[in-house]
C-alpha positions in Angstrom: 126.3 122.1 45.4 126.6 125.6 44.0 129.4 128.0 43.9 129.4 131.4 45.7 128.4 134.3 43.6 131.8 135.9 43.8 133.6 132.7 42.5 134.1 131.3 39.1 133.6 127.5 38.7 137.0 125.7 38.3 138.0 125.1 34.7 137.9 121.6 33.5 141.4 119.9 33.3 141.7 117.2 30.8 143.8 114.1 31.8 146.4 114.7 29.1 147.2 118.3 30.3 150.8 118.6 31.5 151.0 119.8 35.1 153.8 122.2 34.3 151.4 124.2 32.1 149.3 125.1 35.1 150.1 128.4 36.7 151.3 127.7 40.2 149.9 129.9 43.0 152.1 132.8 44.1 154.1 132.6 47.2 151.7 135.0 48.9 148.8 132.6 48.2 150.7 129.6 49.5 150.8 129.1 53.3 154.4 129.1 54.3 155.5 128.9 50.7 158.1 131.7 50.7 160.8 131.8 48.0 163.4 131.1 50.7 161.8 127.9 51.7 161.4 126.7 48.1 165.1 127.6 47.4 166.2 125.5 50.4 164.0 122.6 49.2 165.5 122.7 45.7 169.0 122.8 47.2 168.3 119.8 49.4 166.9 117.9 46.5 170.1 118.7 44.5 172.4 117.6 47.3 170.3 114.4 47.8 170.7 113.6 44.1 174.4 114.3 44.3 174.8 112.0 47.4 173.1 109.2 45.6 175.5 109.6 42.6 178.5 109.4 44.9 177.2 106.3 46.6 176.5 104.7 43.2 172.7 104.5 43.6 170.5 105.6 40.8 168.8 108.9 41.3 165.0 108.9 42.0 164.6 111.2 39.0 166.3 108.8 36.6 164.5 105.6 37.6 162.0 104.4 35.1 158.6 105.7 36.0 155.3 104.0 35.3 152.9 105.5 32.7 150.9 108.5 33.9 147.2 108.0 34.1 145.5 109.5 31.1 148.6 109.9 29.0 151.5 108.0 27.4 154.5 106.7 29.4 156.7 109.5 30.6 154.4 112.4 29.5 153.3 113.3 33.0 155.4 111.8 35.7 153.5 110.6 38.8 153.6 113.0 41.7 155.7 112.0 44.7 156.0 113.6 48.2 159.1 114.8 49.8 159.5 116.3 53.2 161.9 119.2 53.9 161.8 121.0 57.1 158.3 121.8 58.3 156.5 121.3 54.9 155.6 118.5 52.7 156.1 119.2 48.9 154.6 117.7 45.8 157.4 117.0 43.3 156.0 116.6 39.8 157.5 117.6 36.4 160.2 119.5 38.1 157.8 121.6 40.2 157.8 121.9 44.0 154.5 122.7 45.6 153.7 122.6 49.4 150.9 120.2 50.3 150.6 120.3 54.0 152.5 121.0 57.2 154.8 118.1 58.1 156.4 117.0 61.3 159.6 118.9 62.1 161.4 115.6 62.6 160.8 114.5 59.0 163.9 114.5 56.9 164.6 114.4 53.2 167.6 112.1 53.0 171.2 113.3 53.1 171.5 116.9 54.3 173.5 119.5 52.4 176.1 119.6 55.2 176.6 115.8 55.2 176.9 115.7 51.4 179.4 118.5 51.4 181.5 116.7 54.0 181.3 113.5 51.9 182.6 115.4 48.9 185.5 116.8 51.0 186.4 113.3 52.0 186.4 112.2 48.4 188.4 115.1 47.1 191.0 114.8 49.9 191.4 111.0 49.4 191.8 111.7 45.7 194.5 114.4 46.2 196.6 111.8 48.2 196.6 109.5 45.2 197.4 112.3 42.7 200.2 113.6 45.0 201.6 110.1 45.5 201.7 109.3 41.7 202.3 112.6 40.0 203.7 115.3 42.2 207.4 114.2 41.9 207.4 113.8 38.1 205.3 117.0 37.6 207.7 119.3 39.5 210.8 117.6 37.9 209.4 118.4 34.4 208.3 121.9 35.5 211.8 122.9 36.7 213.3 121.6 33.5 210.7 123.4 31.4 211.2 126.7 33.1 214.8 126.7 32.2 213.8 127.4 28.6 211.4 130.2 29.3 211.6 133.7 30.7 211.2 132.2 34.2 214.6 130.4 33.9 215.8 132.3 37.0 213.3 130.4 39.2 214.7 127.1 38.1 218.3 128.2 38.6 217.7 129.5 42.1 215.9 126.4 43.1 218.6 124.1 41.7 221.2 126.1 43.7 219.1 125.6 46.8 218.8 121.9 46.0 222.6 121.6 45.7 223.1 123.3 49.1 220.4 121.3 50.8 221.2 117.9 49.3 222.2 116.2 52.5 219.4 117.5 54.7 217.1 114.4 54.2 220.0 112.2 55.6 220.6 114.6 58.6 217.2 114.7 60.2 215.2 116.6 57.5 212.7 119.3 58.2 209.5 118.5 60.0 206.6 121.0 60.3 204.0 120.1 62.8 201.4 122.5 61.4 201.5 120.6 58.1 201.2 117.3 59.9 198.0 118.7 61.6 196.3 119.9 58.4 192.5 119.4 58.6 192.7 117.8 55.2 194.0 114.5 56.7 190.9 114.3 58.9 188.8 114.0 55.8 191.2 111.3 54.4 190.9 109.4 57.7 187.1 109.6 57.7 186.8 108.5 54.0 188.1 104.9 54.6 188.1 105.3 57.7 191.6 104.8 59.1 192.1 103.8 62.7 195.1 103.3 65.0 195.0 100.6 67.7 197.4 100.6 70.6 198.1 97.2 72.3 201.0 98.1 74.6 203.0 101.1 75.9 206.1 102.4 74.2 208.2 103.9 77.0 210.0 107.1 75.8 213.3 106.0 77.5 214.3 103.9 74.5 214.3 103.9 70.7 212.2 101.8 68.4 212.2 100.2 64.9 208.7 99.8 63.7 208.3 97.1 61.0 205.1 97.9 59.2 203.2 95.5 56.9 201.8 95.3 54.3 203.1 97.9 52.0 200.0 97.9 49.8 199.9 100.2 46.8 200.3 103.6 48.6 200.9 103.0 52.3 197.8 104.9 53.3 197.5 103.4 56.8 201.2 104.1 57.7 201.2 107.6 56.3 198.0 108.7 58.1 199.0 107.2 61.4 202.7 107.9 61.6 203.3 110.9 59.3 200.3 112.9 60.4 198.6 113.5 63.8 195.1 112.7 62.5 194.8 109.7 64.9 196.7 111.4 67.7 199.8 109.2 67.7 201.8 111.6 69.9 199.0 111.5 72.5 198.6 107.7 72.5 202.4 107.3 72.6 203.6 110.3 74.5 207.3 111.1 74.2 207.7 109.1 70.9 208.7 110.9 67.7 208.1 108.9 64.5 210.2 109.1 61.3 208.6 107.3 58.4 211.0 106.1 55.8 210.6 106.1 52.0 212.7 105.3 48.9 215.9 107.3 48.7 215.2 108.3 45.0 212.1 110.2 46.1 214.3 112.7 48.0 216.1 113.5 44.7 213.0 114.9 43.1 212.7 118.7 43.3 209.9 120.2 45.5 208.5 116.7 46.2 211.5 116.0 48.6 210.6 119.1 50.6 207.0 118.1 50.8 207.9 114.6 52.1 210.4 116.0 54.6 207.7 118.4 56.0 205.7 115.3 57.2 208.8 113.8 58.9 209.7 111.3 56.1 213.3 110.2 55.8 215.3 108.2 53.2 215.4 104.5 53.9 219.2 104.6 53.8 221.8 103.5 56.4 223.1 107.0 56.8 219.7 108.5 57.5 218.6 105.7 59.9 221.8 105.8 61.8 221.6 109.5 62.2 218.0 109.3 63.7 218.8 106.5 66.2 222.1 108.0 67.2 220.5 111.2 68.7 221.3 111.8 72.4 217.7 112.0 73.3 215.5 108.9 73.4 212.0 108.2 72.1 212.9 108.0 68.4 210.8 105.6 66.4 211.9 104.7 62.8 209.0 103.4 60.7 210.1 101.0 58.0 207.9 99.4 55.3 210.0 96.2 55.5 208.5 94.5 52.4 209.3 97.6 50.3 208.2 98.1 46.8 208.3 94.3 46.0 205.6 93.7 48.5 203.3 96.0 46.5 203.3 93.3 43.8 201.3 91.1 46.3 198.7 93.8 47.2 195.8 91.6 46.3 192.5 92.3 48.1 191.8 89.6 50.7 195.4 88.2 50.6 198.1 88.7 53.2 201.4 87.8 51.6 204.5 89.5 53.2 208.0 89.9 51.8 209.8 89.2 55.1 211.5 85.9 55.3 214.8 87.2 53.9 214.5 90.8 54.9 216.8 91.2 57.9 218.4 94.6 57.5 215.9 96.3 59.9 216.9 93.7 62.6 220.6 94.6 62.2 219.7 98.2 62.5 217.9 97.6 65.7 220.8 95.5 67.1 223.4 98.2 66.2 221.5 100.8 68.2 219.8 98.6 70.9 216.4 99.8 69.6 213.3 97.6 70.4 211.5 95.9 67.5 207.8 96.7 67.2 205.6 94.7 64.8 202.8 96.7 63.1 200.1 95.5 60.8 197.6 97.5 58.7 194.5 95.5 58.1 192.6 96.6 55.0 195.6 98.2 53.3 195.4 95.7 50.4 191.6 96.2 49.9 191.4 99.8 48.8 192.4 99.0 45.2 191.8 96.2 42.8 195.1 94.7 41.6 196.3 92.7 38.6 198.8 90.1 39.8 201.1 88.2 37.4 202.5 84.7 38.0 206.0 84.7 39.3 207.2 82.7 36.2 205.6 85.1 33.7 207.5 87.7 31.6 205.3 90.5 33.0 206.5 89.7 36.6 210.1 89.5 35.3 209.7 93.0 33.8 208.4 94.3 37.1 211.3 92.9 39.1 213.9 94.2 36.6 212.3 97.6 36.7 212.5 97.6 40.5 216.2 96.7 40.5 216.9 99.6 38.2 214.6 102.3 39.6 213.9 101.1 43.1 210.1 100.7 42.8 207.8 98.3 41.0 205.3 99.3 38.3 201.9 97.7 38.9 198.5 97.6 37.4 195.8 98.7 39.8 192.5 100.6 39.8 189.8 101.9 42.1 186.4 103.5 41.5 185.4 106.6 39.5 185.3 110.0 41.1 181.5 110.5 40.4 180.3 107.0 40.2 181.0 103.9 42.2 180.1 101.8 39.2 182.9 103.0 37.0 186.7 102.5 37.4 189.2 105.2 38.2 192.0 106.2 40.6 189.8 107.0 43.6 190.4 104.3 46.3 187.6 102.2 47.5 186.3 103.2 50.9 187.5 100.2 52.9 188.4 100.4 56.7 192.1 100.4 57.4 193.1 99.5 61.0 196.8 99.9 61.9 197.6 97.8 65.0 200.8 98.6 66.9 202.1 95.5 68.7 204.3 95.0 71.8 207.9 96.0 71.6 210.6 93.2 71.5 213.6 94.2 73.6 216.9 94.1 71.7 220.4 94.4 73.1 222.9 96.7 71.5 225.5 95.0 69.4 227.8 97.1 67.3 228.7 94.1 65.2 225.9 91.6 65.5 226.5 88.0 64.5 224.4 86.1 62.0 223.0 84.0 64.8 221.8 87.0 66.8 220.2 88.5 63.7 218.4 85.3 62.9 217.2 84.9 66.5 215.6 88.3 66.7 214.3 88.1 63.2 212.5 84.9 64.2 211.1 86.6 67.3 209.7 89.4 65.1 208.1 86.9 62.7 206.4 85.1 65.6 205.2 88.4 67.2 203.8 89.7 63.9 202.0 86.5 63.2 200.5 86.5 66.7 199.5 90.1 66.3 197.7 89.2 63.1 195.9 86.2 64.7 194.8 88.2 67.7 193.2 91.1 65.7 192.1 89.6 62.3 188.5 88.8 63.2 187.9 92.1 64.8 189.2 93.8 61.6 186.9 91.8 59.3 189.4 89.1 58.2 188.0 85.5 58.2 189.3 83.2 60.9 190.6 80.8 58.4 193.0 83.4 56.9 196.7 83.3 57.9 199.8 85.2 57.0 202.1 84.0 54.3 205.8 84.8 54.5 207.7 85.0 51.3 
């Protein structure tokens, strides 16, 4: 078959010639191959590669390729097809060339929008960890450092404010609803994800003491569900205002104390708790991590050990104010980090307990995944579902001076209700049927 008189015969291409050396046709010669479409295709390929890195999967570009025909291994990568929008492109040696029109329904993996949302979830979950671990020490050192610089007046003014505002955490604190509704917490919720399950009504004509378990490493489930409105607690339980409690020492740290108070957190002290439950209006709910910092030493993935058998102070609090006891359990709280546990008779465990008695919290060894790869270790929590289940309230009479028998009775009722709550919901939350609670 001959060629037209006006055409030149195509040049011979040897098998070893690299494809990137060929001059690609201009965008005017390619049907539908405008620079805008090619730019979008390159962006989608980049975001797809980034999504695979986040998920811990090897990129298609980094997998070992078979030898190209007519050349040594890796010289000319084999061509592959990728569909983006309405065109099918040939990807070879870093080049994108349209082959043919494709179906509009054809997709090319994770879209740019979905990957950006995934990155937002990762960054927001990571900021919670950094804030939990480092915000308090950072601002304490910063205030001290500024005293020896030309900005010493900033530190002096804040320390004066701290002195005048010292009792505010024990007198109701400062809650800002606009902070509790930050969109950032929606990304944190979706990262794990975090859920809130309601099993019974909490009438707003009485007060409540919510005993939450387990503590875990960072109380992610309790914070998201009770200190923010990310799961619409106020709509599920209308008329109830929650006050999550934390270690008293945290409210002595500059700036960090104000940050905690803005979410409605209060010191876990008798003065603070009595102030909240003594208000003339009802519907106050105090959220207490009953196991405390010691329970974090048992935050082993797949285990459900609770420090509760000798913790009765929250029951006395409920009896003094006639507040109903509410069992709460966060399934998956112990699964978001890997944890190094020491035997109770080891010197390492003794050091942890001694440190807790002095400072109020227990140092632990834990780790998650890397920020850019699921196959490396780091401080980013693992994306494991966290489901916080709020149980039925246990009516408690008001006793200004409760007896030991009364405290033991309602403490036993709480243990039984918490155990029943765990048994009723464990299988729906991914816990094996053979798993049971262990009270220590």
